[in-house]
N, C-alpha and C positions, 0 to 999 in steps of 0.2 A: 261116649265121647264122639264128637263129630270127626269125620275124616275128610279133609279137603281134597279137591281135585281141580285141575285147571283144564279148560277147553279152549285151545288155541283158535278154534273156528267160531267162537261165540260172539266175537265182536266187542266183548266187554273186557275192560282192563282187569288184570289179575286181582287187584285189590277189591274191585267191585264184585268180582266173582266170589271172593271170600265173604264179603258182606252179604251178598244174595244167598249164599249157601247157609249162613247162620240164620238169616231171616226166614228162609224156607223151613229149616229145622225147628225153629221156634214156632212157626205157624202150624206145622204138622205134629207138634208135640214130641219131636225127637230130642229136643233140648228143653230142659226145664230150669226154673229158678234154682240157683245153687250149683248147677253143673259147671264144670271147668272146661274152658276151651283149651285146645292144645297150646303149649307154650310157643312163643315166637321161634325159639330154637328148633322145636320139633317140626313146625310147619316149614321152616327154611330147609331142614334136612329132607323132609318128605317130598317137597315140591321143587326144590332147587331154585328158589326165588330169593330176592333180596329181603333182608330183615325189615327194611323200611317199608316195603310193600305190605307186609303183615301188620306192622305197627300202624300204618295208615288205615288199614281195614278195621283193626281193633279200636282205634281212636274214633272212627266213624260210628261204630256200634256203640261206643261209650257215649258219644255226643247224642245219639238217639235214645239213650237211657236204657239200652238193652243189656249192656254188660258193664262191669266195673273192674278196673285193674287193682290188684292188691300187690304193691311192690314187694318183690322177693317171694311171692306166693304164686301168682298167676292171674288170669283173667276169668271172671266168673259171671254167669248169666244172672241178671238182676230183674228181668221182666220177661214175660212171655207174650206171644202174639196169637195164642190159641183162643178160641171162643167156643160157644155152645155147639157150633157146627162140627166140632172135632169128632163127635160120635158118628156122623154121616160119612166120614172119610173111608172107613173099612169097606162098606158096600160100594161106594163110588170107585175106590181103588180096584176092586174086583171087576167092576164093569169096564174100567179103563184098561185093565190087563187083557180082558177078553177082546176089546176093540183093537188094542195093539197087536194081538195075535192075528186077528182077522186082517188087519192092514198088512202085516208081514206076509200072510198067506196070499194076499193080493199082489205081492211083489214090490211093495214099497220099502225103500231103505230108510234108515233113521232120519236122514235129512229131509226126505219127502214126507215122512210122517210128521215131523216137526213143522214143516211148511204148511201142510194141510191143517194141522191143529191150530197153528197161530193165525192163519188166514180165516178159518172158521170162527175162532175165538174173537178176533177183531170185528168181523162182520156182525156177529151176534151182539157184541157189545155196542156197536154203532146202532143196530136196530133197536136195542133196548133203550137207548138214549132218545131216539126219534119218536 
């Protein structure tokens, strides 16, 4: 089961953070069809957020066709976002862990690592388009 967290410095609203975490878990194969999401009550207790925030996130996921609510039972994954590239994740994750360790040894903190990654990611994406 997925365990949600909130990042106050992300710039994303709490409900969008929940949606994004579910989408990432689906894309990485951490959630599969039939898996149950935590109940609204569990998420509210864990994160100390308003139940309407969780409901809004779950409704968004339901609108996207990724989950379905079963009244009195819970919310369940109905679709996945994984594809054939999932097999490549293991080696890529290992390379990324090595890169992260190298970045930390170079003195970069988490925010600097994220900024470096995102700027490089965006630049590369723009070059691929051109």
